[in-house]
C-alpha positions as CSV (number, residue, x, y, z in Angstrom):
1,M,83.0,91.4,113.4
2,H,79.8,89.3,113.0
3,R,76.7,90.7,111.4
4,Y,73.3,89.4,112.3
5,W,69.5,90.1,112.2
6,V,67.4,89.7,115.4
7,Y,64.2,91.2,116.8
8,G,63.9,93.4,113.6
9,L,67.4,94.9,114.2
10,R,70.7,94.8,112.4
11,I,73.5,93.7,114.7
12,C,77.3,94.1,114.6
13,S,78.9,91.9,117.2
14,E,82.3,90.9,118.5
15,I,80.7,87.8,119.9
16,A,79.6,84.9,117.6
17,F,75.9,84.0,118.1
18,P,75.1,80.7,116.2
19,E,71.4,81.3,117.2
20,L,71.1,84.4,115.0
21,L,70.5,84.9,111.3
22,Q,73.7,86.0,109.6
23,I,73.2,88.9,107.1
24,N,75.4,91.0,104.9
25,H,75.0,94.7,105.8
26,P,78.2,96.6,105.3
27,G,76.6,99.8,106.5
28,A,75.9,101.0,110.0
29,A,74.2,98.6,112.4
30,D,71.3,99.4,114.7
31,V,73.0,97.7,117.7
32,Y,76.6,97.0,118.5
33,I,77.7,94.2,120.9
34,S,81.2,94.4,122.2
35,L,83.4,92.3,124.6
36,G,84.4,94.0,127.8
37,D,86.6,93.2,130.7
38,P,86.2,89.9,132.6
39,F,87.1,91.7,135.8
40,F,84.8,94.6,135.2
41,S,82.9,95.8,138.3
42,L,80.4,98.4,139.5
43,N,79.9,99.4,143.1
44,A,76.2,98.9,142.7
45,I,76.5,95.4,141.2
46,D,76.8,92.6,143.7
47,M,78.1,89.6,141.8
48,A,77.5,87.4,144.9
49,K,73.8,87.7,144.2
50,P,72.1,85.6,141.4
51,L,71.0,88.8,139.7
52,S,72.1,92.4,140.5
53,V,70.8,95.4,138.6
54,V,71.5,99.1,138.1
55,N,68.6,100.5,136.0
56,T,68.0,104.0,134.6
57,E,66.0,105.1,131.6
58,N,68.9,104.9,129.1
59,Y,71.5,102.8,130.9
60,T,71.1,99.4,132.6
61,A,73.7,97.1,134.0
62,I,72.8,93.5,134.8
63,G,75.1,91.3,136.8
64,V,74.4,87.5,136.5
65,K,76.4,85.5,139.1
66,D,79.3,83.5,137.6
67,I,78.2,84.5,134.1
68,A,78.7,88.1,133.1
69,V,77.9,91.8,133.6
70,Y,75.8,93.2,130.7
71,E,75.8,97.0,130.1
72,I,72.9,98.2,127.9
73,C,73.3,101.7,126.7
74,G,70.7,103.9,125.0
75,G,69.1,101.1,122.9
76,K,72.2,101.0,120.7
77,R,75.0,99.1,122.5
78,I,75.5,96.1,124.7
79,I,78.8,95.6,126.4
80,V,79.4,92.0,127.7
81,H,81.9,91.5,130.5
82,P,82.1,87.7,130.8
83,R,83.3,86.0,133.9
84,P,86.4,83.8,133.2
85,S,84.6,80.6,134.2
86,A,81.4,81.2,132.2
87,T,80.4,79.0,129.3
88,S,79.7,80.7,125.9
89,S,76.2,79.3,125.8
90,D,75.4,80.8,129.3
91,I,76.8,84.2,128.2
92,R,74.8,84.2,125.0
93,V,71.5,83.1,126.5
94,Y,71.4,85.9,129.1
95,C,72.4,88.4,126.4
96,L,69.6,87.3,124.1
97,S,67.0,87.3,126.9
98,N,67.5,89.9,129.6
99,A,70.0,92.2,127.9
100,F,68.1,92.4,124.7
101,A,64.8,92.8,126.5
102,V,66.2,95.9,128.2
103,L,67.6,97.2,124.9
104,L,64.2,96.7,123.1
105,Y,62.5,98.7,125.8
106,Q,65.1,101.4,125.6
107,R,64.2,101.6,121.8
108,K,60.5,101.8,122.7
109,C,59.8,98.4,121.2
110,L,57.3,95.9,122.8
111,P,58.5,92.3,123.1
112,L,55.9,89.6,123.7
113,H,56.4,86.1,125.1
114,A,54.9,84.3,122.2
115,G,55.7,81.8,119.5
116,G,54.3,82.0,116.1
117,I,53.2,80.0,113.0
118,I,53.0,81.5,109.5
119,Q,49.9,80.8,107.5
120,N,48.6,82.7,104.5
121,N,51.3,85.4,104.9
122,Q,50.1,86.2,108.4
123,V,51.2,84.8,111.8
124,T,49.2,83.1,114.5
125,L,50.7,83.9,117.9
126,V,50.9,81.2,120.7
127,M,51.1,82.3,124.3
128,G,51.1,80.3,127.5
129,A,52.8,79.9,130.8
130,S,55.6,77.4,131.4
131,R,54.3,73.8,131.0
132,S,51.2,74.9,129.2
133,G,52.3,73.0,126.1
134,K,53.7,75.8,123.9
135,S,57.0,74.2,123.1
136,T,55.2,70.8,122.3
137,L,52.7,72.5,120.0
138,M,55.4,74.5,118.1
139,Y,57.4,71.3,117.7
140,R,54.4,69.4,116.4
141,M,53.5,72.1,114.0
142,M,57.0,72.1,112.6
143,Q,56.8,68.3,112.3
144,G,53.5,68.7,110.4
145,G,55.2,70.9,107.8
146,Y,54.1,74.3,109.1
147,Q,56.6,77.2,109.0
148,V,57.6,78.4,112.5
149,F,57.8,82.2,112.7
150,S,59.4,82.4,116.1
151,D,59.8,80.1,119.1
152,D,58.9,82.1,122.1
153,V,59.5,85.9,121.5
154,V,58.1,88.3,119.0
155,V,58.4,92.1,118.9
156,A,55.5,94.3,118.2
157,D,56.2,97.4,116.0
158,T,55.1,100.4,118.0
159,T,55.4,102.8,115.1
160,I,52.4,101.5,113.2
161,Q,49.1,102.8,114.5
162,E,46.6,100.6,112.6
163,N,47.7,97.1,111.5
164,V,50.4,96.3,114.0
165,R,53.0,93.9,112.7
166,V,55.4,91.7,114.7
167,H,59.0,90.8,114.1
168,A,60.4,87.3,114.9
169,S,63.3,86.7,117.3
170,Y,65.8,84.2,115.8
171,P,65.8,80.8,114.1
172,M,66.1,78.5,117.1
173,M,63.6,76.4,119.0
174,K,64.2,75.1,122.5
175,L,63.2,71.4,122.6
176,W,63.3,68.7,125.2
177,A,65.7,65.7,124.7
178,D,62.9,63.3,123.5
179,Q,61.8,65.8,120.9
180,M,65.3,66.3,119.6
181,R,65.7,62.5,119.3
182,A,62.4,62.1,117.5
183,M,63.5,64.7,114.9
184,G,66.9,63.0,114.5
185,H,68.8,66.1,115.6
186,P,72.1,65.8,117.6
187,M,71.5,67.3,121.1
188,G,75.0,68.7,121.9
189,A,75.1,71.1,124.8
190,P,71.8,72.4,126.4
191,I,70.8,76.0,125.8
192,R,72.2,76.9,129.2
193,S,73.4,75.3,132.4
194,G,70.8,73.7,134.6
195,I,68.1,73.2,132.0
196,E,67.5,70.1,129.9
197,K,66.4,71.9,126.7
198,F,68.4,71.9,123.6
199,P,68.8,74.2,120.6
200,C,67.0,73.2,117.3
201,Y,68.0,75.6,114.5
202,F,65.9,76.4,111.5
203,H,67.9,79.0,109.7
204,S,67.1,77.8,106.2
205,Q,63.3,78.2,106.9
206,F,63.5,81.4,108.8
207,D,61.5,84.4,107.6
208,S,62.7,87.8,108.9
209,Q,59.9,89.8,107.4
210,P,57.4,91.5,109.8
211,R,54.0,90.0,109.7
212,S,50.5,91.1,110.7
213,V,48.7,88.9,113.2
214,A,45.7,86.8,112.3
215,N,45.1,85.0,115.6
216,I,46.3,85.0,119.1
217,V,46.0,81.6,120.9
218,L,46.4,81.3,124.7
219,L,47.3,77.9,126.0
220,D,46.2,76.9,129.5
221,T,45.8,73.7,131.6
222,S,43.2,72.4,134.0
223,T,42.9,69.4,136.3
224,A,39.0,69.5,136.0
225,I,38.7,68.4,132.4
226,Q,39.5,65.2,130.5
227,S,39.7,66.5,127.0
228,C,40.8,69.8,125.3
229,E,38.4,72.7,125.3
230,L,38.4,75.7,122.9
231,R,36.7,79.0,123.6
232,R,36.9,82.5,122.2
233,L,38.2,85.2,124.5
234,V,35.7,88.0,124.9
235,G,35.5,91.4,126.5
236,S,38.6,92.5,128.4
237,E,40.1,89.0,128.4
238,P,42.3,89.4,125.2
239,L,43.9,92.6,126.6
240,I,44.5,91.0,130.1
241,E,46.1,87.9,128.7
242,T,48.3,89.7,126.2
243,M,49.5,92.0,128.9
244,R,50.4,89.0,131.0
245,N,52.6,87.8,128.2
246,I,54.6,91.0,127.8
247,Y,58.2,89.7,127.7
248,R,60.4,90.5,130.7
249,R,57.9,93.0,131.9
250,E,60.1,93.8,134.9
251,W,62.4,95.8,132.5
252,M,59.6,97.9,130.9
253,P,59.8,101.5,132.0
254,E,56.7,103.2,133.4
255,S,56.8,105.6,130.5
256,M,55.9,102.8,128.1
257,A,52.8,101.7,130.0
258,K,50.3,103.7,127.9
259,L,52.1,102.9,124.6
260,S,52.0,99.2,125.3
261,V,48.3,99.2,126.0
262,G,47.6,101.1,122.8
263,V,49.7,98.7,120.7
264,L,48.1,95.6,122.3
265,L,44.6,97.1,121.7
266,Q,45.4,97.5,118.0
267,L,46.8,94.0,117.9
268,I,43.7,92.6,119.4
269,K,41.4,94.6,117.2
270,N,42.8,93.0,114.1
271,S,43.1,89.4,115.5
272,A,40.8,86.6,116.6
273,C,41.7,85.6,120.2
274,F,41.2,82.0,121.4
275,E,42.0,79.9,124.5
276,I,42.8,76.2,124.3
277,I,42.6,74.5,127.7
278,R,44.1,71.1,127.9
279,P,43.8,68.5,130.7
280,L,46.8,68.4,132.9
281,E,46.5,64.7,133.9
282,H,45.6,63.2,130.5
283,Q,47.5,62.9,127.2
284,S,46.1,65.6,124.9
285,E,48.9,66.6,122.5
286,D,47.2,65.2,119.4
287,E,43.9,66.9,120.3
288,M,45.6,70.2,121.1
289,T,47.4,70.1,117.8
290,R,44.2,69.3,115.9
291,I,42.3,72.2,117.5
292,F,45.1,74.6,116.8
293,T,45.4,73.5,113.2
294,S,41.6,74.2,112.8
295,I,42.1,77.7,114.1
296,L,44.7,78.5,111.4
297,G,41.9,78.1,108.9
298,E,39.2,79.9,110.9
299,K,37.7,83.0,109.4
300,K,37.5,86.1,111.6
């Protein structure tokens, strides 16, 4: 059995996950991952579809065509039924994303689609839609000697009422081929079939301690500007934007709606919230990095 830490949880797994932080915890785990039957089937799961789902409050089954069926049970167990032709990387990536998102919601945890940089014992969260520049910014900050907290998912602790803390996901960044070459890392296989992003591990620099949040930075793009712009989010904007970045929100049960708003309001209350808008049609990576670095030292 393999023993790991991820999303603030201790894991005992029959499947090896090179992405995760190995730990030594001989006692009971929070979550158990087991291998099931490659020919497992449920009447309600149609494996001819790209994604097929059976979803109740404490049990969810997710069928991913040609990859696996994932059973998620009561926030404590994931059973993986891999298809014979599936690659191990594809099996793992859907487990760490969709299956774990369901499990976190079953445990009343709130995952956010955000990266993070550690500064002065706190974390600055980075949120943004695909192609907004989040991966590029995280890569550049690592190149600049900053400590990456998490690449693209953090989990907010819903048990703390005042100063909400967040847990990291796991020590792997997802980088494009040119970024991997620039860092001198061998590319190997992509993180999953059909996507040209590659795993960049940082196990030796990974910090699994929960952190309070100093800043929340939203990245956006515009065709109407020629240089980066920085502004402070005001009014209801921070809540609206953080709610947009709830991770895999389609798996969140309705019963968590009120709880999630309360957690995000507390997170915003104790953080400074900014937006960096970069031009879509002009090179702006250096300017975006400079502005973000200045935020890390900004006093609330």
